[in-house]
N, C-alpha and C positions, 0 to 999 in steps of 0.2 A: 896595613893590611890589603892584602893582595887582593885585586881584582877578579871575581868570577874564574874568567878564563885562565887567570892567572895557579888557579887551585890545580895541588894535582892530587888526587886519593880518590879512592876506588868509588866514592860514596858518588862520585859528580859523573853522570855518564853524555858526551858529547852527540847532540843533534844535528845533521849536514843539512838545512834549511835552503829553499832557492828563494831568491826576494824577486820581486816586481821587474828589479832593474837589469838580470839575467847573472847575478854574482850567486857564489852558495856562501854562505856565511856560518857560521859553527855556533847553536846553542849550544850553553852550557845547560841540564837538569838534574835535578835532585833523582836519583834510583828511586821507585818505587821500594817498599820494603816487600820482602819473601815471604810466604806463608810461615805458619807461627806451625816449631818444632817442639820433638819431646827434650825437654831435658836431660835427660838419659842416652834414648837411642839415639836420637837426630831423627824419627820417622814424623812426619807429615802432619800434623793434629788436624780434623775433621772437626765440623761443626764449629771454628773456631771463626772469629772475623774478624778482617783487618781493621784498624783503626780510624785510618782514614773512607773509609767507604761511606759510613753513616753517622753522625753523631748520634749513636743510639747507646742507651744505659749498658753498664760493666754484665749486666746481667743476660745480656742480651747479646754480647760480643762471644763471650767464652761457654762453657759446658759447666754445666749447674750441680758437680759430683764433686768430692775431695779428690784436688789436687786439678781441677776443671782448666783446661786454659794452660796448663805448664807442663804433665806427666800423660802419655798414651794411657791408651784401656789397659795391653797389655801389661806394662810395665805398672801397672797401680797396680793389677792382681799377682803380679808376683812379689812386689810390695808388701799386699797384705797378708802374701801366701807367707810370706818371710816372719813375719810378724805374729800369726797365730804361730807357727809351728817355735816361734821361740816361745812364745806363752808359753804353750802345751810339757815343750822342755824345764821351763822355770818352776812348773808347778809338779810333775811328775817325781815322787820321794826314790833317790837313787842308797 
């Protein structure tokens, strides 16, 4: 396996560090994960914590509602409306 400095991928960021001897060297670090996003529209989810912040239980890392932590509230509302309308359409006689 190649050394960490030889890996070329988007998940690694290069950090230029000045050593006490005056040289500038490159340290390779993993990038921090971005914000959680909605699976449908891609909007940033509010009230959802990153997993690396603190060791918390899952109930405190995401919103405790239907599809919490996966879908934003606007997309969830439209999904519920669509399902209710489809249910009503199926119940009405033709």
